[in-house]
Every structure is written in structure tokens, then in C-alpha cells.
N, C-alpha and C positions, 0 to 999 in steps of 0.2 A: 287311317282306311277311309275311302269316301264311300259314301252310300253306291249301291249299283241304279239305286232307282230314281230318277229324277221327281223333282215336286215344285210347287208352286209356280213361280213366274220368272221366266229367265228374260236375257236380251243379249242380241248377238255383238262379239267381241270384234271390230275390227283393228286391224295392225295401228291405223292411225289415234286410236284411244287408248292403247296401252300405256305411256307416259303419263297422261293424265291420270290415270285410274289405279297405277298398280300401288301406290304408297296411299291410298285411301279407296279399298273398295268397296262400294257401295251396298250396305249390308241390306237395303231392298230386294237387292238382285238375287235369287234362290240360287238362278244356274244360268251359264255364259255358255257359247254355244262359240266355234271357230269353223273354218273351212279349211282340212288337214293341208290342202294344196297350198296355200298363203302361209304356211308355217314348216311343212316339212323339208322344205330346201335350206331353210335358214340357221344357222349356227351362232354360235358367241353371243351377243347379247340379248336378242330377241329370244331366244330357245330359253336365256336364264332367268328373262322378265317373264315369260309364259308358264315356265317350269315354277318358277315362287306365285304366278296367279293361280293352276291348277293344283299347287300344294294345300291351298287353303279355301279353294272353291269348286263348286259342282260345276262339271262341264259335258257338256255332249258335242259333237261334231255334224257339221250337214255339206254332204263335199258337192264341188261341182263338175268334175271332168269323169266320172266312173264309166259313163255312158251304159247304160244296163242294157238300153235297147239298142244300141249301135248296131251296124254290120258288120264291123271290125271285131276281130276278137278280143276279147278281154285283155287286160294290160295287166299280166299277172303279178310282174314286177310292183307295179302301182298299189296295188290291192296287196302287195305282202308289206309295201312302206307303210300303208294306211296302219294296217294291221302293229306295227312295230312303234307308230304315233300313238295310236289308242294305247297298247301299253307300256309305254312310257311315261306316257300323263293319266293313267290308270282311269281310263274314259271308255267305258261300258257300252256308250250309245253311236252309231255311226249310222246318220240318215243320207239320203240321196233323193234324185228326182230320177220317177218314173219316167224318163223319157230318155233323149240321147244327144250328145252333143259332137261325135266324132263319125267320120265315112270319108276313108282317102284323105284323110287330115282332120284337124280341128275345124267345127265350125263356128266355134266361140257364140254358142247360142245353144239354148235347150228346146230341141225338135220334136214334137210329139210321135209317138211310137204307133205304127198302121193299128187301128182297134180292131183285131181280130183274134180269132180262135189259134192260128197258128202263130201270130205276134207274142199270144199268151204264154204258150209252149217256149218259145224262144228266149223269152223273159224269165220265165220259172227257171230253166236250168242255168243260166247265168246267176238267177240268185242265189242258187243252190251254190255254184261254183265259191261265188264270193263269200257265203256264211262261213264253209268248210275252212275256208283261207283264214277270215278273223276270227271266227272262234265264236260269233255273236251274232244273233240274229239282224239282219239286213233291216234299217227303216226307211221304208218307201214314202216320198209325197205324192199328192196328187196335185199336179201342176196346170200352170196354166196354157194355152196353147188358142191360137188364132186359126189355125184349118185344122181338117181331121182327112189325111187325104187314104182314100182305099178303105174307109171306115164299114166296118161291118157287122159289128155291133157297138153299142155305146159305150161313151167313158166309164159310167158307171159298170157298167157289165164286165168290162176289160181290167177295171180298177178292181173289183171284188177276185174275179178270178184270178189275179197274177197275187194277192193276197194268201188266199185260201189255198192254192196250188203252194206256192212257195212255200208256205207255213212263215213270212216274214211279218214283219211289223211294220205298221203305219202313221206316218206325221201327216197331220189332218191340217191341210194348208186353209184356212177361213175363208182367207182374201181371195184365194184362188177359185174356190168355188163360188164366190160373188161375182168375180170378175169373169169364169167360165157362164154363172147363169145367164149374165146380161149379154157375152157377145154368143152365144149360142141359144140362146131361148129355152133355158129349160127352169124350172123349178129347183131356187137352191135347197129349201127344206126336205124335199124328198128326196134329193141324192144327199144331205148330210142323215136323214133316219135311214138308206140303205149301208151305210157305211157299218164295219161291224165294231162295235164298243170295245170288244175283248182285245182289240190288235191295234190300239189307238196307245202309241208311246208317249206323243205328246202331239202339241198344237204349235201353228206358227199365225201370226195376226200381222198385217203389214198394211201401208197406204199404194195407193196407184196413182195412173194418171188419166183423166179423161179424156181421151181424144175425139169422144163426141160420144150421145145418148146412147149410141148402141155400141159403142168401142169402150172399154175401158183395157189399158196396158199397167200389165204388174211389173212394178218400179222399184217399188220396196225406196222409193224415193218421198215421198210424202206423210203428213199425220196419217192414220186411222180415220175413216170416216163415220159416221154415226149408223148407214146402214152395214156394215161390218163390225161395230160392235154389237149390233142387233142380233147378225148372224150368231156372232160367237154367243151369245146369253142361249140364244137356240140351241145351240149346240152343246152348251153344258145339260139345258133342261133334257137334250135326249141323251146325251152318252156319259152324265155326271161331270162333275169338273174334273180336267185332264191337266198336267202342266201344259203351259203355253208362252212361248217367246216372241215378243218383239222384235221383227225386223225393220231395220232400217239400213241400207246400203250405199244410200245416196244423199245428196242434200243435208247432213247428218248434222242436226244442230247440236247445242250446248248439253251435257249427260243432265242437267238439270230438267231440260225440255222430256227427254227419252225418259227419265224415270218418272214423270207424270204421266206418262201411257204405260209405264210399267206398274204405276199405282193404281192406275184403272183398270188394268186386269186384274189387280188383286181383290178391287173393289167387286169385282163382277163375279170371281171365283167365290167370294166371302157370302155376298148374296144369296148364291143357288148353294152353297153348303147351309147357310141357317135355314134356308126354306125346306132341303131335306131335313134337317134336324128336325127342323117344329112338326113338319108331316111325321116323321117316324113317330114324335111323343104325343099327336095328336090319339 
């Protein structure tokens, strides 16, 4: 039986990676992350391989199409399928985006929820529905966004209200904070400090694309840049060391190169754990 608590450093598992990894799972990765939508419809070889993987390694999930803030009713059958997937593979954690991706059809992108008190209440009720079905806390990620239509409150206040009122957990995406801070002109460290440490289940770090000096696009298709590594260090200083996963969804390099960034996360974690230990001994 796997531990229900994530720890250490994680890496996103793409379907195209599984043949390379299944017979030699890297020991330097403490946990893996999959999108349930990419696996639920599959049977045969893929399900057998995934089961082999999940029986020997710790896993979390990061969904793509829950559409927690969407105008259409929740897809209850889909949520039940996710619950069955989590149970089958003994996965405790189900994370999703604090955004929406459907409305009179699938939008094929993550859209920002209007930042308002009304939207908070709407999302909170939907989160509670999901949590009742999956019988686990839902973990919501702070997302990157490029416009804030009809915003009445700040992204920070909206995020905090949803987390508190729904009693869900948080996936703290450090790169998204960096990207949003550039695109929308706010202080990344202040946003970090405002987030509730006790609700952070785990974190994400990733690369992005520089469209312009004042426009960053969250692609997960490049190496992590130094300012984002620096912000991860700041996150550990503020909240303590939390499990952190490297996302890489496009332009995926050989596993050896990905593991270099995985190791860099571990080094930063170790640095901060040693600093806390020395402080406690002083």
C-alpha cells in the first residue's frame, strides 16, 4: 500500500515516456503525475503498463477538463470516472486548475474565471460537489491568465476565498505566479506570502515562453529560468519545503536532461531543510 502523502520531488509522466521508463524507473523521482483524461479511455497495453508503474511508485493526478468554473453543469459521470481511476491506482491526490475550459462545448484552453464574490460562491459549491464524489480533497492550482474580464476583486483575494470557503487544498504553481506577476504587474513575493501554507499539498515548477519583456506565456515547453528557481527558493523560505513537481509538456528532452532539473529541485529543498535544521539547533 502506498503512502497517501506526497514528498520530495516529482515529474510529469507523459504517455510517450512510459515505454522508455517502465523497465527502469528512475529512483531519483519520488512521485509522478498524470492527467486522468489521458489514461481513463485506454485499455490493454497502456493500462497494464500504468498499473505496473503505479504499483511501484507514488502518483498524483493533474486534470485537464473538470472545468470547475465553467458555466455548464459539472460532468458528474466524468467525475465518477476520475474517482474510479484514483481508486484503481490507489492515488490519493486529484488536482485541477482554478479555471474553466467548457461552455457550450469544449474551449480547448484554460480560461480565467471572473474574479468576483459571486464567482467564488459558484466555484465553492462545485468544489464541494466534486469532493463529495471523489471522497478526497480537491487540489486547485493557481493558473496563468492573460486577461481578467469583469474582475471585481484581485486574483489573490479570489484564490484565497475559494480555498478557504471550499476547504480544498492548493497546488502552488511557482511559474504561474512569476508569469502572472510580469503580465499583470504585481509583486510575486507578496502573492506568495499571502497563500496559506497549511493548504499547500504540493507545487509545480516549469518553463515558459518569452513573447515579450512584459508578456510571458506558460507553455511548459522550456527549461526553468533562474528567476523562477529564485522564486521557488522564496516559496520554501515562506512556506517551508513542500513536494514539488517539474512539468514538461512540450519539446520534451531525453529523460537524463529532465532529471537534471529534478535534481536541482532536490538540491534547493535540501538547502532549505538544512537551513531550518541549523536554525533549530542554534
